C-alpha positions as a printed NumPy array, in Angstrom:
array([[ 96.85 ,  84.469, 105.756],
       [ 97.116,  84.557, 101.971],
       [ 97.173,  87.772,  99.933],
       [ 95.675,  87.57 ,  96.438],
       [ 97.107,  89.793,  93.729],
       [ 95.145,  91.475,  90.948],
       [ 95.259,  88.489,  88.576],
       [ 93.896,  86.099,  91.201],
       [ 91.23 ,  88.602,  92.245],
       [ 90.045,  88.981,  88.637],
       [ 89.923,  85.188,  88.182],
       [ 87.882,  84.845,  91.367],
       [ 85.393,  87.527,  90.328],
       [ 85.043,  86.152,  86.778],
       [ 84.396,  82.658,  88.085],
       [ 81.966,  84.084,  90.642],
       [ 83.965,  82.15 ,  93.177],
       [ 84.596,  82.896,  96.778],
       [ 88.112,  83.471,  97.988],
       [ 89.137,  84.054, 101.569],
       [ 92.164,  85.913, 102.769],
       [ 93.382,  89.405, 102.073],
       [ 94.107,  91.888,  99.344],
       [ 96.169,  95.025,  99.62 ],
       [ 94.824,  98.527,  99.224],
       [ 96.942,  98.61 ,  96.042],
       [ 95.028,  95.646,  94.567],
       [ 91.716,  97.212,  95.584],
       [ 92.634, 100.45 ,  93.785],
       [ 93.832,  98.578,  90.673],
       [ 90.577,  96.61 ,  90.536],
       [ 88.295,  99.605,  91.07 ],
       [ 90.15 , 101.681,  88.446],
       [ 88.82 ,  99.265,  85.837],
       [ 85.17 , 100.032,  86.627],
       [ 83.96 , 103.184,  84.862],
       [ 80.464, 103.504,  86.356],
       [ 80.494, 105.046,  89.862],
       [ 77.569, 102.933,  91.113],
       [ 79.152,  99.663,  89.976],
       [ 82.492, 100.759,  91.413],
       [ 80.902, 101.515,  94.795],
       [ 79.128,  98.134,  94.834],
       [ 82.321,  96.285,  93.882],
       [ 84.237,  98.11 ,  96.629],
       [ 81.604,  97.181,  99.184],
       [ 81.619,  93.513,  98.141],
       [ 85.421,  93.29 ,  98.189],
       [ 85.597,  94.928, 101.618],
       [ 83.072,  92.384, 102.916],
       [ 84.906,  89.429, 101.364],
       [ 88.557,  90.258, 102.044],
       [ 90.696,  91.78 , 104.723],
       [ 92.093,  94.96 , 103.138],
       [ 95.723,  95.61 , 104.08 ],
       [ 96.741,  99.269, 104.052],
       [100.239, 100.706, 103.728],
       [101.925, 101.097, 107.103],
       [105.302, 102.497, 108.17 ],
       [106.961,  99.063, 108.204],
       [105.698,  98.422, 104.661],
       [107.424, 101.602, 103.472],
       [110.741, 100.493, 104.976],
       [110.434,  97.046, 103.367],
       [109.447,  98.662, 100.052],
       [112.533, 100.915, 100.052],
       [114.827,  97.993, 100.905],
       [113.283,  95.872,  98.123],
       [113.443,  98.694,  95.6  ],
       [117.142,  99.353,  96.27 ],
       [117.989,  95.635,  96.117],
       [116.103,  95.022,  92.866],
       [117.399,  98.218,  91.258],
       [120.972,  97.22 ,  92.085],
       [120.317,  93.807,  90.504],
       [118.679,  95.402,  87.448],
       [115.528,  93.434,  88.211],
       [112.872,  96.014,  89.113],
       [109.256,  94.892,  88.934],
       [106.186,  97.107,  88.365],
       [105.654,  99.687,  91.123],
       [102.245,  98.376,  92.225],
       [103.601,  94.838,  92.5  ],
       [106.57 ,  96.061,  94.516],
       [104.17 ,  97.734,  96.962],
       [102.096,  94.536,  97.197],
       [105.266,  92.524,  97.839],
       [106.37 ,  94.916, 100.579],
       [103.028,  94.618, 102.361],
       [103.126,  90.823, 102.025],
       [106.665,  90.553, 103.384],
       [106.188,  92.934, 106.294],
       [103.084,  90.994, 107.392],
       [104.794,  87.585, 106.915],
       [102.062,  86.462, 104.543],
       [101.969,  84.341, 101.4  ],
       [101.141,  85.862,  98.016],
       [ 98.825,  83.985,  95.667],
       [ 99.808,  85.031,  92.135],
       [100.518,  83.8  ,  88.644],
       [102.854,  86.713,  87.828],
       [106.337,  85.356,  87.185],
       [108.134,  88.571,  88.132],
       [107.359,  87.95 ,  91.803],
       [109.894,  85.103,  91.592],
       [112.615,  87.789,  91.613],
       [111.787,  88.362,  95.276],
       [112.828,  84.904,  96.452]])
């Protein structure tokens, strides 16, 4: 399964396209934070939950996150916190991340 990050999700919504796969709870929160009106936010949440599998944070994700954080910090190559959480979820579920963000390349 493919996980879409925030940038891909925004592109999909703007193009009124249909994307299959998954998003993380982190991406869902990031997206909904950008919608000020409660009614529109609730509708967007409902539509995203119908369209995507939503991956929550689990114990294994936390372990992977901590390992990634320590590795990247040691290398002086930390990425934004939300993206690190998304990467941890992706890696612990053995999934592929669909993104245009270059900083994810640090995880290879």
